[in-house]
C-alpha positions in Angstrom: 53.1 58.2 208.9 49.5 59.5 209.2 47.5 58.5 212.2 44.4 56.5 211.2 42.0 58.7 213.1 43.3 62.0 211.5 40.9 61.9 208.5 37.9 61.2 210.7 38.8 64.0 213.1 39.3 66.5 210.3 35.8 65.7 208.9 34.3 66.1 212.4 36.1 69.4 212.8 34.6 70.7 209.5 31.1 69.7 210.7 31.6 71.3 214.1 32.9 74.6 212.6 30.1 74.8 210.0 27.6 74.3 212.8 28.9 77.5 214.4 28.2 79.6 211.3 25.3 82.1 211.2 22.0 80.7 210.1 21.1 81.3 206.5 17.8 83.0 205.5 15.3 80.9 203.7 15.1 81.4 199.9 12.1 83.1 198.4 9.4 81.0 196.9 6.7 81.7 194.4 3.5 82.9 196.1 0.6 80.4 196.0 -1.7 81.3 193.1 0.7 84.0 192.0 2.4 84.8 188.7 5.8 83.4 187.7 7.7 86.5 188.8 5.9 87.0 192.1 7.7 85.9 195.2 7.1 85.8 198.9 9.5 85.6 201.7 9.3 82.3 203.5 9.2 82.6 207.3 12.4 82.4 209.2 13.3 79.3 211.1 13.6 81.5 214.2 10.3 83.4 213.8 8.1 83.2 216.9 5.5 80.4 216.9 1.9 81.7 217.2 0.1 81.2 220.5 -3.2 80.9 218.7 -4.6 81.5 215.2 -7.8 83.2 214.1 -9.4 83.3 210.7 -11.8 85.9 209.4 -12.0 89.3 207.6 -9.9 92.4 208.2 -10.7 96.0 207.5 -8.7 99.1 208.1 -9.3 102.6 209.5 -7.4 105.8 209.3 -9.4 108.5 211.1 -7.4 110.1 213.9 -9.0 109.4 217.3 -8.1 108.4 220.8 -7.7 104.6 221.1 -9.0 102.3 223.9 -5.4 102.1 225.2 -5.4 105.8 225.8 -2.8 106.7 223.1 -3.6 108.8 220.1 -4.2 106.8 216.9 -1.5 107.2 214.3 -2.4 105.8 210.8 1.4 105.6 210.0 2.1 103.1 212.9 1.7 99.3 212.6 -1.2 99.0 215.0 -4.6 97.3 215.1 -7.9 97.0 216.9 -9.3 93.7 218.2 -12.3 93.0 220.4 -10.9 90.6 223.0 -7.1 90.4 222.8 -5.2 92.1 225.7 -3.8 95.6 224.9 -0.3 95.6 223.5 -0.5 92.0 222.3 1.6 91.3 219.2 0.0 89.6 216.2 0.9 88.6 212.7 -1.8 89.3 210.1 -1.6 87.3 206.8 -3.6 88.4 203.8 -4.9 85.1 202.4 -5.3 86.6 198.9 -1.6 87.3 198.4 0.1 85.7 201.4 1.7 89.0 202.5 2.0 89.5 206.2 2.6 92.3 208.8 3.2 92.3 212.5 1.1 94.7 214.5 0.4 95.7 218.1 -3.1 95.8 219.5 -3.9 99.2 220.9 -7.6 99.6 220.3 -11.0 97.8 220.5 -13.1 96.8 217.5 -14.1 96.2 214.8 -17.8 96.4 215.5 -19.0 95.1 212.1 -20.3 91.5 212.0 -17.8 89.0 210.4 -14.7 91.2 210.9 -12.0 90.1 213.4 -9.4 92.9 213.2 -9.1 96.5 212.1 -5.7 97.5 210.9 -4.1 100.9 210.7 -3.6 102.4 207.2 0.1 101.6 207.3 -0.5 97.9 208.2 -3.2 97.6 205.5 -0.7 99.0 202.9 1.9 96.4 203.9 -0.4 93.5 203.0 -2.0 95.3 199.9 -5.6 95.5 201.1 -6.1 99.3 200.6 -7.9 98.8 197.3 -10.3 96.1 198.5 -11.0 97.6 201.9 -11.7 94.2 203.4 -9.7 91.0 203.0 -9.7 87.5 204.3 -6.9 87.1 206.8 -5.3 84.8 209.3 -4.4 86.4 212.6 -1.6 84.6 214.5 -1.2 85.8 218.1 2.5 85.9 218.7 2.6 87.4 222.2 -0.1 88.3 224.7 1.0 91.1 227.0 -0.9 92.1 230.1 -0.3 95.8 230.8 -1.7 97.9 233.7 -4.0 100.6 232.4 -1.9 103.5 233.7 1.2 102.2 235.5 2.8 105.7 235.9 -0.2 107.3 237.6 0.6 108.8 241.0 -1.8 107.9 243.7 -3.0 110.8 245.9 -3.6 110.1 249.5 -6.6 111.5 251.2 -5.6 113.6 254.2 
């Protein structure tokens, strides 16, 4: 004879085991305003939530130079310049024309042209397809603000 609680316990076990499975990635969806074949990857359920969001125009630069953080600018790295965010903050930049996004680290100051809120490296600009236009409307989501000492490894000399 089957115990009356056995069917209920078996259903609960199935739900419990399925809850332990790895999370599934979200399915791609047509990009807003795009063609039938265009798709965009929807954000993951576990993507970091933005601390703050800024809207404005982005530009890009590729000339090798020394950055405000002290490191040498590399156009192949996913970095950006912002006027006020702390150095080494992590932001997601979303191109509002095609909804492509890229995550970059702030390592420089700028842009110094009115109406622009962020300067991207060439590699970051390529990821969101703004090379041809040069300037694009963007949404900047601050994911992580990181306060870093200017030169933490510098040895201090004592006056004798």
